[in-house]
C-alpha positions, 0 to 999 in steps of 0.5 A: 602328918599335917597341922589340922585345921579344925575349923573345916572339921566345924565348918558346917555345925549348927551348935556355934555359940558365940562369947564376949571377952571375960567370959568364963567358959568353964572353971578349975574343979568344974565336971567337964563335958565338953569339948571346945573348938575356937571358930573365931576368937582367943580363949584363955587358959588359967591354972590358979591364976596362972595363964598357961595358954591362949587359944586361937582360931583353929585351937581346941579346949576342954579334950581331955574332960571328954578324955577320962570324965574328969574334973577341969584341970584349968578355968577356961576364958575368953580372951576377945569375942569368940565364936566357939563350938561345943564338941559333946561327946558322942560327937568326939567320939563320930570325930574319933572313928570317922576323920583320919588323923584326928585322934592323933592331933588331939594325942600330941595336943596333950603330948604338947601341953603336958610338955610345956607345963614339964618345961615351966615347972623345972623352970620355976624350980630352978634357983 
């Protein structure tokens, strides 16, 4: 399965938002109704005060809120100045239905993040 370049999917988006470095996009436990695609810059994902991932150009984050309607599981903060495309639930469903491999890409991404988090938990539990 090819790696999906989400910048191609969102390159013509008319709802790009820009943030300076250090801007909190959303906080852990906030209600979530948007996913984001990173067009420029880097976004840091934090659980509590711990940085668990940095999302760069072509990456997405916040997708869990569109899948299960639950609160945010982490905080997202811009590490650098960023250009992001917010993705609404309606746009997300369109992409899942109309764009080949998009849904699989999102599932693969979520699986990779879960495996990485599991490895981190196991490593921190070892004496």
